[in-house]
All heavy atoms as a GROMACS GRO file, in nm:
protein
  631
    1MET      N    1  -1.309   0.815   3.668
    1MET     CA    2  -1.211   0.881   3.583
    1MET      C    3  -1.246   1.030   3.577
    1MET      O    4  -1.362   1.068   3.564
    1MET     CB    5  -1.208   0.818   3.445
    1MET     CG    6  -1.107   0.883   3.354
    1MET     SD    7  -1.106   0.810   3.189
    1MET     CE    8  -0.956   0.723   3.201
    2SER      N    9  -1.144   1.111   3.581
    2SER     CA   10  -1.169   1.255   3.583
    2SER      C   11  -1.187   1.317   3.445
    2SER      O   12  -1.220   1.433   3.435
    2SER     CB   13  -1.053   1.327   3.657
    2SER     OG   14  -0.932   1.308   3.587
    3GLY      N   15  -1.159   1.243   3.339
    3GLY     CA   16  -1.174   1.296   3.205
    3GLY      C   17  -1.060   1.382   3.161
    3GLY      O   18  -1.079   1.470   3.076
    4ASP      N   19  -0.942   1.365   3.219
    4ASP     CA   20  -0.826   1.443   3.180
    4ASP      C   21  -0.778   1.399   3.039
    4ASP      O   22  -0.802   1.285   3.000
    4ASP     CB   23  -0.712   1.425   3.280
    4ASP     CG   24  -0.753   1.469   3.418
    4ASP    OD1   25  -0.811   1.580   3.426
    4ASP    OD2   26  -0.724   1.398   3.516
    5ARG      N   27  -0.713   1.489   2.971
    5ARG     CA   28  -0.661   1.457   2.839
    5ARG      C   29  -0.519   1.509   2.822
    5ARG      O   30  -0.486   1.616   2.870
    5ARG     CB   31  -0.749   1.522   2.729
    5ARG     CG   32  -0.887   1.464   2.722
    5ARG     CD   33  -0.964   1.527   2.613
    5ARG     NE   34  -0.989   1.668   2.646
    5ARG     CZ   35  -1.018   1.762   2.558
    5ARG    NH1   36  -1.026   1.732   2.431
    5ARG    NH2   37  -1.036   1.885   2.596
    6ILE      N   38  -0.441   1.431   2.752
    6ILE     CA   39  -0.308   1.475   2.708
    6ILE      C   40  -0.319   1.480   2.556
    6ILE      O   41  -0.363   1.385   2.492
    6ILE     CB   42  -0.199   1.374   2.750
    6ILE    CG1   43  -0.186   1.377   2.904
    6ILE    CG2   44  -0.070   1.407   2.684
    6ILE    CD1   45  -0.095   1.269   2.958
    7ILE      N   46  -0.279   1.595   2.502
    7ILE     CA   47  -0.294   1.617   2.356
    7ILE      C   48  -0.156   1.651   2.299
    7ILE      O   49  -0.091   1.744   2.345
    7ILE     CB   50  -0.396   1.730   2.327
    7ILE    CG1   51  -0.532   1.696   2.387
    7ILE    CG2   52  -0.403   1.757   2.178
    7ILE    CD1   53  -0.633   1.808   2.384
    8LEU      N   54  -0.116   1.578   2.199
    8LEU     CA   55   0.002   1.605   2.120
    8LEU      C   56  -0.044   1.642   1.982
    8LEU      O   57  -0.101   1.560   1.910
    8LEU     CB   58   0.096   1.484   2.115
    8LEU     CG   59   0.148   1.431   2.249
    8LEU    CD1   60   0.231   1.306   2.228
    8LEU    CD2   61   0.225   1.536   2.325
    9GLU      N   62  -0.022   1.768   1.939
    9GLU     CA   63  -0.071   1.815   1.812
    9GLU      C   64   0.048   1.844   1.716
    9GLU      O   65   0.153   1.889   1.759
    9GLU     CB   66  -0.152   1.943   1.828
    9GLU     CG   67  -0.281   1.919   1.904
    9GLU     CD   68  -0.360   2.047   1.916
    9GLU    OE1   69  -0.300   2.153   1.935
    9GLU    OE2   70  -0.483   2.039   1.914
   10GLY      N   71   0.022   1.820   1.591
   10GLY     CA   72   0.114   1.862   1.487
   10GLY      C   73   0.242   1.781   1.478
   10GLY      O   74   0.346   1.834   1.441
   11MET      N   75   0.235   1.655   1.510
   11MET     CA   76   0.353   1.570   1.496
   11MET      C   77   0.374   1.539   1.347
   11MET      O   78   0.279   1.499   1.282
   11MET     CB   79   0.338   1.439   1.577
   11MET     CG   80   0.327   1.461   1.726
   11MET     SD   81   0.313   1.304   1.816
   11MET     CE   82   0.144   1.257   1.779
   12HIS      N   83   0.495   1.557   1.298
   12HIS     CA   84   0.522   1.539   1.155
   12HIS      C   85   0.607   1.416   1.132
   12HIS      O   86   0.708   1.397   1.202
   12HIS     CB   87   0.593   1.664   1.098
   12HIS     CG   88   0.505   1.784   1.100
   12HIS    ND1   89   0.424   1.815   0.991
   12HIS    CD2   90   0.480   1.879   1.194
   12HIS    CE1   91   0.356   1.927   1.022
   12HIS    NE2   92   0.390   1.966   1.142
   13PHE      N   93   0.566   1.336   1.031
   13PHE     CA   94   0.638   1.216   0.996
   13PHE      C   95   0.640   1.201   0.842
   13PHE      O   96   0.558   1.262   0.774
   13PHE     CB   97   0.569   1.094   1.058
   13PHE     CG   98   0.549   1.104   1.207
   13PHE    CD1   99   0.427   1.142   1.261
   13PHE    CD2  100   0.655   1.083   1.291
   13PHE    CE1  101   0.411   1.153   1.395
   13PHE    CE2  102   0.640   1.095   1.429
   13PHE     CZ  103   0.517   1.130   1.482
   14TYR      N  104   0.729   1.118   0.794
   14TYR     CA  105   0.732   1.087   0.650
   14TYR      C  106   0.712   0.935   0.636
   14TYR      O  107   0.786   0.858   0.696
   14TYR     CB  108   0.864   1.128   0.590
   14TYR     CG  109   0.856   1.147   0.440
   14TYR    CD1  110   0.815   1.267   0.390
   14TYR    CD2  111   0.882   1.042   0.354
   14TYR    CE1  112   0.804   1.287   0.249
   14TYR    CE2  113   0.871   1.057   0.218
   14TYR     CZ  114   0.832   1.180   0.167
   14TYR     OH  115   0.821   1.200   0.032
   15GLY      N  116   0.609   0.898   0.562
   15GLY     CA  117   0.578   0.758   0.549
   15GLY      C  118   0.550   0.720   0.406
   15GLY      O  119   0.538   0.803   0.316
   16TYR      N  120   0.530   0.588   0.384
   16TYR     CA  121   0.511   0.535   0.251
   16TYR      C  122   0.378   0.460   0.243
   16TYR      O  123   0.372   0.348   0.191
   16TYR     CB  124   0.629   0.441   0.215
   16TYR     CG  125   0.758   0.522   0.202
   16TYR    CD1  126   0.831   0.551   0.316
   16TYR    CD2  127   0.798   0.572   0.083
   16TYR    CE1  128   0.949   0.627   0.306
   16TYR    CE2  129   0.913   0.646   0.068
   16TYR     CZ  130   0.986   0.675   0.185
   16TYR     OH  131   1.099   0.750   0.172
   17HIS      N  132   0.277   0.515   0.297
   17HIS     CA  133   0.144   0.454   0.301
   17HIS      C  134   0.061   0.494   0.181
   17HIS      O  135   0.076   0.604   0.126
   17HIS     CB  136   0.073   0.494   0.430
   17HIS     CG  137   0.155   0.476   0.551
   17HIS    ND1  138   0.193   0.351   0.599
   17HIS    CD2  139   0.216   0.567   0.633
   17HIS    CE1  140   0.268   0.366   0.706
   17HIS    NE2  141   0.282   0.495   0.730
   18GLY      N  142  -0.030   0.410   0.141
   18GLY     CA  143  -0.122   0.439   0.033
   18GLY      C  144  -0.133   0.322  -0.063
   18GLY      O  145  -0.049   0.231  -0.064
   19ASP      N  146  -0.238   0.324  -0.142
   19ASP     CA  147  -0.263   0.216  -0.237
   19ASP      C  148  -0.199   0.240  -0.371
   19ASP      O  149  -0.170   0.148  -0.444
   19ASP     CB  150  -0.417   0.203  -0.255
   19ASP     CG  151  -0.453   0.080  -0.336
   19ASP    OD1  152  -0.404  -0.028  -0.302
   19ASP    OD2  153  -0.530   0.096  -0.436
   20ASN      N  154  -0.168   0.367  -0.402
   20ASN     CA  155  -0.107   0.400  -0.529
   20ASN      C  156   0.045   0.368  -0.528
   20ASN      O  157   0.113   0.395  -0.428
   20ASN     CB  158  -0.126   0.548  -0.563
   20ASN     CG  159  -0.273   0.580  -0.578
   20ASN    OD1  160  -0.351   0.503  -0.634
   20ASN    ND2  161  -0.313   0.698  -0.531
   21PRO      N  162   0.097   0.318  -0.641
   21PRO     CA  163   0.239   0.288  -0.648
   21PRO      C  164   0.328   0.410  -0.614
   21PRO      O  165   0.432   0.396  -0.554
   21PRO     CB  166   0.260   0.240  -0.790
   21PRO     CG  167   0.126   0.194  -0.832
   21PRO     CD  168   0.026   0.278  -0.761
   22GLU      N  169   0.284   0.530  -0.659
   22GLU     CA  170   0.362   0.648  -0.633
   22GLU      C  171   0.374   0.679  -0.485
   22GLU      O  172   0.477   0.725  -0.438
   22GLU     CB  173   0.300   0.772  -0.706
   22GLU     CG  174   0.299   0.762  -0.854
   22GLU     CD  175   0.180   0.681  -0.907
   22GLU    OE1  176   0.078   0.662  -0.835
   22GLU    OE2  177   0.190   0.628  -1.022
   23GLU      N  178   0.265   0.657  -0.410
   23GLU     CA  179   0.268   0.677  -0.267
   23GLU      C  180   0.369   0.584  -0.198
   23GLU      O  181   0.439   0.625  -0.105
   23GLU     CB  182   0.129   0.658  -0.208
   23GLU     CG  183   0.030   0.760  -0.253
   23GLU     CD  184  -0.113   0.728  -0.206
   23GLU    OE1  185  -0.157   0.613  -0.226
   23GLU    OE2  186  -0.176   0.818  -0.148
   24ARG      N  187   0.372   0.463  -0.245
   24ARG     CA  188   0.464   0.364  -0.189
   24ARG      C  189   0.609   0.391  -0.227
   24ARG      O  190   0.701   0.365  -0.151
   24ARG     CB  191   0.425   0.221  -0.234
   24ARG     CG  192   0.296   0.173  -0.179
   24ARG     CD  193   0.308   0.152  -0.028
   24ARG     NE  194   0.188   0.096   0.030
   24ARG     CZ  195   0.176  -0.031   0.068
   24ARG    NH1  196   0.277  -0.114   0.059
   24ARG    NH2  197   0.064  -0.070   0.123
   25ARG      N  198   0.629   0.446  -0.345
   25ARG     CA  199   0.764   0.469  -0.395
   25ARG      C  200   0.822   0.601  -0.344
   25ARG      O  201   0.938   0.604  -0.296
   25ARG     CB  202   0.765   0.467  -0.549
   25ARG     CG  203   0.903   0.476  -0.609
   25ARG     CD  204   0.901   0.456  -0.759
   25ARG     NE  205   0.807   0.537  -0.833
   25ARG     CZ  206   0.826   0.664  -0.867
   25ARG    NH1  207   0.940   0.721  -0.841
   25ARG    NH2  208   0.735   0.729  -0.934
   26LEU      N  209   0.742   0.706  -0.351
   26LEU     CA  210   0.790   0.838  -0.316
   26LEU      C  211   0.766   0.876  -0.168
   26LEU      O  212   0.840   0.959  -0.114
   26LEU     CB  213   0.722   0.945  -0.407
   26LEU     CG  214   0.746   0.932  -0.556
   26LEU    CD1  215   0.660   1.030  -0.632
   26LEU    CD2  216   0.893   0.947  -0.589
   27GLY      N  217   0.664   0.818  -0.110
   27GLY     CA  218   0.627   0.857   0.027
   27GLY      C  219   0.563   0.993   0.027
   27GLY      O  220   0.548   1.061  -0.075
   28GLN      N  221   0.524   1.037   0.148
   28GLN     CA  222   0.459   1.163   0.163
   28GLN      C  223   0.461   1.202   0.310
   28GLN      O  224   0.475   1.117   0.398
   28GLN     CB  225   0.318   1.158   0.112
   28GLN     CG  226   0.229   1.055   0.180
   28GLN     CD  227   0.097   1.036   0.111
   28GLN    OE1  228   0.033   1.133   0.075
   28GLN    NE2  229   0.060   0.911   0.084
   29PRO      N  230   0.448   1.332   0.339
   29PRO     CA  231   0.446   1.378   0.479
   29PRO      C  232   0.307   1.350   0.539
   29PRO      O  233   0.207   1.358   0.471
   29PRO     CB  234   0.475   1.526   0.469
   29PRO     CG  235   0.433   1.566   0.330
   29PRO     CD  236   0.448   1.443   0.243
   30PHE      N  237   0.310   1.326   0.670
   30PHE     CA  238   0.187   1.305   0.746
   30PHE      C  239   0.195   1.393   0.870
   30PHE      O  240   0.303   1.407   0.932
   30PHE     CB  241   0.172   1.159   0.790
   30PHE     CG  242   0.143   1.068   0.678
   30PHE    CD1  243   0.248   1.000   0.609
   30PHE    CD2  244   0.012   1.040   0.635
   30PHE    CE1  245   0.223   0.913   0.506
   30PHE    CE2  246  -0.011   0.952   0.528
   30PHE     CZ  247   0.094   0.888   0.465
   31GLN      N  248   0.084   1.455   0.904
   31GLN     CA  249   0.071   1.528   1.031
   31GLN      C  250  -0.028   1.452   1.117
   31GLN      O  251  -0.140   1.422   1.072
   31GLN     CB  252   0.025   1.669   1.009
   31GLN     CG  253   0.012   1.744   1.138
   31GLN     CD  254  -0.022   1.890   1.118
   31GLN    OE1  255   0.033   1.953   1.028
   31GLN    NE2  256  -0.111   1.944   1.202
   32VAL      N  257   0.010   1.427   1.240
   32VAL     CA  258  -0.076   1.347   1.331
   32VAL      C  259  -0.100   1.423   1.458
   32VAL      O  260  -0.010   1.487   1.518
   32VAL     CB  261  -0.004   1.213   1.368
   32VAL    CG1  262  -0.088   1.132   1.467
   32VAL    CG2  263   0.024   1.131   1.240
   33ASP      N  264  -0.224   1.424   1.501
   33ASP     CA  265  -0.264   1.474   1.633
   33ASP      C  266  -0.306   1.353   1.715
   33ASP      O  267  -0.380   1.267   1.665
   33ASP     CB  268  -0.384   1.571   1.622
   33ASP     CG  269  -0.348   1.696   1.541
   33ASP    OD1  270  -0.230   1.735   1.537
   33ASP    OD2  271  -0.441   1.752   1.478
   34LEU      N  272  -0.266   1.353   1.841
   34LEU     CA  273  -0.298   1.241   1.932
   34LEU      C  274  -0.362   1.294   2.056
   34LEU      O  275  -0.314   1.389   2.116
   34LEU     CB  276  -0.172   1.164   1.967
   34LEU     CG  277  -0.189   1.047   2.068
   34LEU    CD1  278  -0.266   0.935   2.006
   34LEU    CD2  279  -0.052   1.000   2.115
   35GLU      N  280  -0.472   1.232   2.094
   35GLU     CA  281  -0.539   1.268   2.220
   35GLU      C  282  -0.556   1.143   2.305
   35GLU      O  283  -0.608   1.042   2.257
   35GLU     CB  284  -0.678   1.326   2.188
   35GLU     CG  285  -0.752   1.375   2.310
   35GLU     CD  286  -0.879   1.446   2.272
   35GLU    OE1  287  -0.878   1.526   2.175
   35GLU    OE2  288  -0.982   1.425   2.340
   36VAL      N  289  -0.505   1.149   2.427
   36VAL     CA  290  -0.507   1.035   2.520
   36VAL      C  291  -0.592   1.078   2.640
   36VAL      O  292  -0.567   1.181   2.701
   36VAL     CB  293  -0.366   0.994   2.567
   36VAL    CG1  294  -0.376   0.883   2.670
   36VAL    CG2  295  -0.281   0.957   2.449
   37GLU      N  296  -0.695   1.001   2.670
   37GLU     CA  297  -0.777   1.027   2.789
   37GLU      C  298  -0.734   0.934   2.902
   37GLU      O  299  -0.722   0.814   2.880
   37GLU     CB  300  -0.925   1.009   2.756
   37GLU     CG  301  -0.979   1.114   2.661
   37GLU     CD  302  -1.129   1.107   2.646
   37GLU    OE1  303  -1.198   1.056   2.739
   37GLU    OE2  304  -1.178   1.150   2.542
   38MET      N  305  -0.712   0.992   3.018
   38MET     CA  306  -0.675   0.913   3.134
   38MET      C  307  -0.696   0.994   3.258
   38MET      O  308  -0.712   1.117   3.254
   38MET     CB  309  -0.534   0.863   3.126
   38MET     CG  310  -0.427   0.973   3.122
   38MET     SD  311  -0.260   0.910   3.116
   38MET     CE  312  -0.246   0.831   3.271
   39ASP      N  313  -0.700   0.929   3.368
   39ASP     CA  314  -0.714   0.994   3.498
   39ASP      C  315  -0.578   1.043   3.546
   39ASP      O  316  -0.489   0.962   3.569
   39ASP     CB  317  -0.776   0.896   3.598
   39ASP     CG  318  -0.809   0.963   3.731
   39ASP    OD1  319  -0.762   1.075   3.756
   39ASP    OD2  320  -0.880   0.900   3.809
   40LEU      N  321  -0.561   1.172   3.555
   40LEU     CA  322  -0.435   1.231   3.595
   40LEU      C  323  -0.436   1.282   3.738
   40LEU      O  324  -0.345   1.354   3.781
   40LEU     CB  325  -0.397   1.344   3.498
   40LEU     CG  326  -0.373   1.299   3.355
   40LEU    CD1  327  -0.354   1.419   3.264
   40LEU    CD2  328  -0.255   1.207   3.344
   41ASP      N  329  -0.540   1.243   3.816
   41ASP     CA  330  -0.550   1.291   3.954
   41ASP      C  331  -0.429   1.254   4.037
   41ASP      O  332  -0.372   1.334   4.113
   41ASP     CB  333  -0.677   1.238   4.020
   41ASP     CG  334  -0.802   1.309   3.969
   41ASP    OD1  335  -0.792   1.420   3.915
   41ASP    OD2  336  -0.913   1.248   3.985
   42ILE      N  337  -0.388   1.127   4.027
   42ILE     CA  338  -0.271   1.081   4.108
   42ILE      C  339  -0.145   1.160   4.071
   42ILE      O  340  -0.073   1.206   4.158
   42ILE     CB  341  -0.251   0.929   4.092
   42ILE    CG1  342  -0.370   0.854   4.148
   42ILE    CG2  343  -0.119   0.882   4.153
   42ILE    CD1  344  -0.368   0.705   4.121
   43ALA      N  345  -0.121   1.176   3.941
   43ALA     CA  346   0.000   1.250   3.899
   43ALA      C  347  -0.009   1.395   3.947
   43ALA      O  348   0.096   1.451   3.989
   43ALA     CB  349   0.011   1.246   3.748
   44GLY      N  350  -0.125   1.454   3.941
   44GLY     CA  351  -0.141   1.594   3.988
   44GLY      C  352  -0.112   1.609   4.136
   44GLY      O  353  -0.064   1.712   4.178
   45LYS      N  354  -0.141   1.505   4.214
   45LYS     CA  355  -0.117   1.512   4.355
   45LYS      C  356   0.025   1.472   4.394
   45LYS      O  357   0.086   1.524   4.484
   45LYS     CB  358  -0.218   1.424   4.430
   45LYS     CG  359  -0.358   1.477   4.420
   45LYS     CD  360  -0.459   1.384   4.480
   45LYS     CE  361  -0.598   1.441   4.458
   45LYS     NZ  362  -0.701   1.340   4.475
   46SER      N  363   0.079   1.372   4.323
   46SER     CA  364   0.212   1.319   4.362
   46SER      C  365   0.326   1.399   4.300
   46SER      O  366   0.436   1.402   4.356
   46SER     CB  367   0.225   1.173   4.316
   46SER     OG  368   0.241   1.167   4.174
   47ASP      N  369   0.306   1.460   4.183
   47ASP     CA  370   0.409   1.531   4.110
   47ASP      C  371   0.526   1.434   4.074
   47ASP      O  372   0.642   1.474   4.065
   47ASP     CB  373   0.459   1.649   4.189
   47ASP     CG  374   0.540   1.747   4.102
   47ASP    OD1  375   0.517   1.753   3.981
   47ASP    OD2  376   0.631   1.814   4.156
   48LEU      N  377   0.494   1.307   4.048
   48LEU     CA  378   0.591   1.208   4.012
   48LEU      C  379   0.573   1.163   3.869
   48LEU      O  380   0.461   1.134   3.826
   48LEU     CB  381   0.582   1.086   4.106
   48LEU     CG  382   0.610   1.112   4.253
   48LEU    CD1  383   0.579   0.984   4.336
   48LEU    CD2  384   0.756   1.153   4.272
   49LEU      N  385   0.682   1.154   3.797
   49LEU     CA  386   0.676   1.115   3.654
   49LEU      C  387   0.616   0.976   3.632
   49LEU      O  388   0.545   0.953   3.536
   49LEU     CB  389   0.814   1.121   3.592
   49LEU     CG  390   0.874   1.258   3.572
   49LEU    CD1  391   1.016   1.249   3.522
   49LEU    CD2  392   0.790   1.342   3.477
   50GLN      N  393   0.642   0.885   3.725
   50GLN     CA  394   0.589   0.747   3.706
   50GLN      C  395   0.437   0.739   3.719
   50GLN      O  396   0.378   0.640   3.687
   50GLN     CB  397   0.657   0.648   3.804
   50GLN     CG  398   0.627   0.668   3.948
   50GLN     CD  399   0.739   0.744   4.022
   50GLN    OE1  400   0.813   0.814   3.965
   50GLN    NE2  401   0.744   0.720   4.150
   51ASP      N  402   0.374   0.849   3.765
   51ASP     CA  403   0.230   0.851   3.780
   51ASP      C  404   0.156   0.912   3.660
   51ASP      O  405   0.035   0.929   3.662
   51ASP     CB  406   0.190   0.926   3.905
   51ASP     CG  407   0.228   0.849   4.034
   51ASP    OD1  408   0.240   0.727   4.026
   51ASP    OD2  409   0.246   0.917   4.137
   52THR      N  410   0.230   0.944   3.556
   52THR     CA  411   0.170   1.004   3.437
   52THR      C  412   0.220   0.931   3.314
   52THR      O  413   0.283   0.828   3.324
   52THR     CB  414   0.198   1.156   3.429
   52THR    OG1  415   0.114   1.213   3.328
   52THR    CG2  416   0.344   1.187   3.402
   53VAL      N  417   0.193   0.986   3.199
   53VAL     CA  418   0.230   0.930   3.069
   53VAL      C  419   0.360   1.001   3.023
   53VAL      O  420   0.371   1.122   3.033
   53VAL     CB  421   0.120   0.948   2.963
   53VAL    CG1  422   0.166   0.908   2.829
   53VAL    CG2  423  -0.002   0.869   3.003
   54ASN      N  424   0.451   0.925   2.972
   54ASN     CA  425   0.573   0.978   2.918
   54ASN      C  426   0.544   1.028   2.776
   54ASN      O  427   0.520   0.950   2.684
   54ASN     CB  428   0.681   0.868   2.918
   54ASN     CG  429   0.813   0.915   2.861
   54ASN    OD1  430   0.820   1.004   2.777
   54ASN    ND2  431   0.917   0.854   2.912
   55TYR      N  432   0.543   1.160   2.758
   55TYR     CA  433   0.509   1.219   2.628
   55TYR      C  434   0.605   1.174   2.518
   55TYR      O  435   0.566   1.152   2.404
   55TYR     CB  436   0.506   1.371   2.634
   55TYR     CG  437   0.415   1.432   2.737
   55TYR    CD1  438   0.425   1.566   2.763
   55TYR    CD2  439   0.321   1.358   2.806
   55TYR    CE1  440   0.338   1.629   2.858
   55TYR    CE2  441   0.237   1.417   2.899
   55TYR     CZ  442   0.246   1.552   2.924
   55TYR     OH  443   0.164   1.608   3.015
   56ALA      N  444   0.732   1.163   2.555
   56ALA     CA  445   0.831   1.119   2.456
   56ALA      C  446   0.801   0.978   2.408
   56ALA      O  447   0.820   0.945   2.290
   56ALA     CB  448   0.970   1.128   2.514
   57GLN      N  449   0.754   0.892   2.497
   57GLN     CA  450   0.719   0.755   2.462
   57GLN      C  451   0.597   0.752   2.370
   57GLN      O  452   0.592   0.677   2.271
   57GLN     CB  453   0.694   0.668   2.587
   57GLN     CG  454   0.664   0.525   2.555
   57GLN     CD  455   0.777   0.452   2.484
   57GLN    OE1  456   0.896   0.477   2.515
   57GLN    NE2  457   0.748   0.366   2.392
   58LEU      N  458   0.500   0.838   2.397
   58LEU     CA  459   0.383   0.848   2.309
   58LEU      C  460   0.427   0.886   2.168
   58LEU      O  461   0.386   0.826   2.069
   58LEU     CB  462   0.281   0.952   2.360
   58LEU     CG  463   0.203   0.915   2.486
   58LEU    CD1  464   0.114   1.029   2.525
   58LEU    CD2  465   0.118   0.790   2.463
   59TYR      N  466   0.511   0.992   2.159
   59TYR     CA  467   0.561   1.036   2.033
   59TYR      C  468   0.635   0.922   1.960
   59TYR      O  469   0.612   0.898   1.841
   59TYR     CB  470   0.654   1.156   2.052
   59TYR     CG  471   0.720   1.199   1.924
   59TYR    CD1  472   0.656   1.294   1.843
   59TYR    CD2  473   0.839   1.148   1.881
   59TYR    CE1  474   0.712   1.337   1.722
   59TYR    CE2  475   0.901   1.189   1.763
   59TYR     CZ  476   0.838   1.284   1.685
   59TYR     OH  477   0.888   1.322   1.564
   60GLN      N  478   0.721   0.851   2.032
   60GLN     CA  479   0.800   0.742   1.972
   60GLN      C  480   0.709   0.632   1.918
   60GLN      O  481   0.736   0.579   1.807
   60GLN     CB  482   0.901   0.688   2.071
   60GLN     CG  483   0.998   0.588   2.013
   60GLN     CD  484   1.084   0.649   1.902
   60GLN    OE1  485   1.126   0.764   1.911
   60GLN    NE2  486   1.106   0.574   1.798
   61GLU      N  487   0.606   0.600   1.988
   61GLU     CA  488   0.513   0.496   1.942
   61GLU      C  489   0.441   0.538   1.815
   61GLU      O  490   0.428   0.457   1.721
   61GLU     CB  491   0.417   0.458   2.054
   61GLU     CG  492   0.485   0.383   2.167
   61GLU     CD  493   0.390   0.340   2.277
   61GLU    OE1  494   0.271   0.324   2.249
   61GLU    OE2  495   0.437   0.325   2.390
   62VAL      N  496   0.397   0.661   1.808
   62VAL     CA  497   0.330   0.713   1.686
   62VAL      C  498   0.430   0.714   1.573
   62VAL      O  499   0.398   0.675   1.460
   62VAL     CB  500   0.269   0.851   1.709
   62VAL    CG1  501   0.213   0.909   1.580
   62VAL    CG2  502   0.160   0.844   1.815
   63LYS      N  503   0.552   0.758   1.600
   63LYS     CA  504   0.659   0.763   1.497
   63LYS      C  505   0.686   0.622   1.439
   63LYS      O  506   0.694   0.607   1.316
   63LYS     CB  507   0.784   0.818   1.556
   63LYS     CG  508   0.905   0.822   1.462
   63LYS     CD  509   1.028   0.878   1.536
   63LYS     CE  510   1.157   0.864   1.457
   63LYS     NZ  511   1.173   0.952   1.348
   64GLU      N  512   0.694   0.521   1.523
   64GLU     CA  513   0.716   0.386   1.476
   64GLU      C  514   0.604   0.337   1.385
   64GLU      O  515   0.630   0.268   1.289
   64GLU     CB  516   0.734   0.293   1.594
   64GLU     CG  517   0.866   0.314   1.669
   64GLU     CD  518   0.881   0.232   1.795
   64GLU    OE1  519   0.794   0.142   1.821
   64GLU    OE2  520   0.975   0.262   1.870
   65ILE      N  521   0.481   0.377   1.417
   65ILE     CA  522   0.369   0.337   1.333
   65ILE      C  523   0.371   0.412   1.198
   65ILE      O  524   0.359   0.354   1.090
   65ILE     CB  525   0.234   0.365   1.410
   65ILE    CG1  526   0.221   0.270   1.525
   65ILE    CG2  527   0.117   0.352   1.311
   65ILE    CD1  528   0.108   0.304   1.619
   66MET      N  529   0.389   0.542   1.205
   66MET     CA  530   0.381   0.626   1.087
   66MET      C  531   0.501   0.603   0.993
   66MET      O  532   0.487   0.615   0.871
   66MET     CB  533   0.372   0.775   1.121
   66MET     CG  534   0.241   0.809   1.194
   66MET     SD  535   0.092   0.758   1.109
   66MET     CE  536   0.101   0.850   0.957
   67GLU      N  537   0.616   0.578   1.047
   67GLU     CA  538   0.737   0.558   0.965
   67GLU      C  539   0.770   0.410   0.945
   67GLU      O  540   0.870   0.376   0.887
   67GLU     CB  541   0.855   0.634   1.026
   67GLU     CG  542   0.832   0.783   1.023
   67GLU     CD  543   0.948   0.864   1.078
   67GLU    OE1  544   1.045   0.803   1.131
   67GLU    OE2  545   0.942   0.988   1.067
   68GLY      N  546   0.684   0.325   0.996
   68GLY     CA  547   0.707   0.184   0.989
   68GLY      C  548   0.650   0.121   0.865
   68GLY      O  549   0.643   0.181   0.756
   69ARG      N  550   0.605  -0.002   0.879
   69ARG     CA  551   0.556  -0.084   0.767
   69ARG      C  552   0.448  -0.007   0.688
   69ARG      O  553   0.349   0.037   0.746
   69ARG     CB  554   0.501  -0.214   0.820
   69ARG     CG  555   0.453  -0.308   0.712
   69ARG     CD  556   0.427  -0.448   0.768
   69ARG     NE  557   0.314  -0.450   0.862
   69ARG     CZ  558   0.193  -0.492   0.835
   69ARG    NH1  559   0.162  -0.533   0.714
   69ARG    NH2  560   0.099  -0.493   0.926
   70PRO      N  561   0.464   0.004   0.559
   70PRO     CA  562   0.366   0.071   0.476
   70PRO      C  563   0.231  -0.001   0.479
   70PRO      O  564   0.226  -0.125   0.483
   70PRO     CB  565   0.426   0.068   0.336
   70PRO     CG  566   0.571   0.051   0.356
   70PRO     CD  567   0.584  -0.032   0.480
   71ARG      N  568   0.127   0.076   0.479
   71ARG     CA  569  -0.012   0.023   0.479
   71ARG      C  570  -0.089   0.083   0.362
   71ARG      O  571  -0.059   0.196   0.321
   71ARG     CB  572  -0.084   0.059   0.608
   71ARG     CG  573  -0.005   0.020   0.733
   71ARG     CD  574   0.008  -0.128   0.744
   71ARG     NE  575  -0.059  -0.164   0.864
   71ARG     CZ  576  -0.114  -0.273   0.896
   71ARG    NH1  577  -0.107  -0.372   0.822
   71ARG    NH2  578  -0.180  -0.290   1.006
   72ASN      N  579  -0.183   0.012   0.310
   72ASN     CA  580  -0.265   0.061   0.201
   72ASN      C  581  -0.359   0.174   0.250
   72ASN      O  582  -0.382   0.269   0.181
   72ASN     CB  583  -0.348  -0.050   0.138
   72ASN     CG  584  -0.263  -0.147   0.063
   72ASN    OD1  585  -0.164  -0.112   0.002
   72ASN    ND2  586  -0.301  -0.273   0.066
   73LEU      N  587  -0.416   0.155   0.367
   73LEU     CA  588  -0.516   0.248   0.422
   73LEU      C  589  -0.470   0.316   0.550
   73LEU      O  590  -0.411   0.247   0.635
   73LEU     CB  591  -0.648   0.173   0.452
   73LEU     CG  592  -0.711   0.098   0.335
   73LEU    CD1  593  -0.835   0.021   0.387
   73LEU    CD2  594  -0.752   0.192   0.224
   74LEU      N  595  -0.499   0.443   0.562
   74LEU     CA  596  -0.468   0.508   0.690
   74LEU      C  597  -0.543   0.447   0.805
   74LEU      O  598  -0.491   0.447   0.918
   74LEU     CB  599  -0.502   0.659   0.679
   74LEU     CG  600  -0.420   0.739   0.580
   74LEU    CD1  601  -0.465   0.882   0.575
   74LEU    CD2  602  -0.271   0.729   0.611
   75GLU      N  603  -0.657   0.394   0.778
   75GLU     CA  604  -0.738   0.328   0.884
   75GLU      C  605  -0.666   0.207   0.942
   75GLU      O  606  -0.697   0.165   1.054
   75GLU     CB  607  -0.875   0.283   0.826
   75GLU     CG  608  -0.965   0.397   0.788
   75GLU     CD  609  -0.938   0.449   0.646
   75GLU    OE1  610  -0.836   0.414   0.584
   75GLU    OE2  611  -1.024   0.527   0.600
   76ALA      N  612  -0.568   0.151   0.873
   76ALA     CA  613  -0.496   0.035   0.920
   76ALA      C  614  -0.374   0.074   1.004
   76ALA      O  615  -0.309  -0.013   1.058
   76ALA     CB  616  -0.449  -0.048   0.800
   77LEU      N  617  -0.346   0.203   1.017
   77LEU     CA  618  -0.232   0.246   1.099
   77LEU      C  619  -0.271   0.248   1.248
   77LEU      O  620  -0.325   0.343   1.300
   77LEU     CB  621  -0.188   0.388   1.056
   77LEU     CG  622  -0.126   0.392   0.920
   77LEU    CD1  623  -0.115   0.536   0.871
   77LEU    CD2  624   0.010   0.326   0.920
   78THR      N  625  -0.243   0.137   1.313
   78THR     CA  626  -0.278   0.127   1.457
   78THR      C  627  -0.163   0.064   1.534
   78THR      O  628  -0.080   0.001   1.482
   78THR     CB  629  -0.404   0.043   1.480
   78THR    OG1  630  -0.384  -0.088   1.423
   78THR    CG2  631  -0.524   0.107   1.417
   0.00000   0.00000   0.00000
């Protein structure tokens, strides 16, 4: 593996996570940074989208987690 990274910083979401009733009722903003490590050598040589990660799909997956089912702990958001 070449140690390449894709970084998405400053993604903003609104969720209802937390143990306090106010957090569950009112919600709050969350900012998420995501770092994905993968070998991007093939994509760099082929210049084909299917050889890399779809950034929009990464964003959508994080959005579904952050705006999805409320959790008591941030550590449980996976």
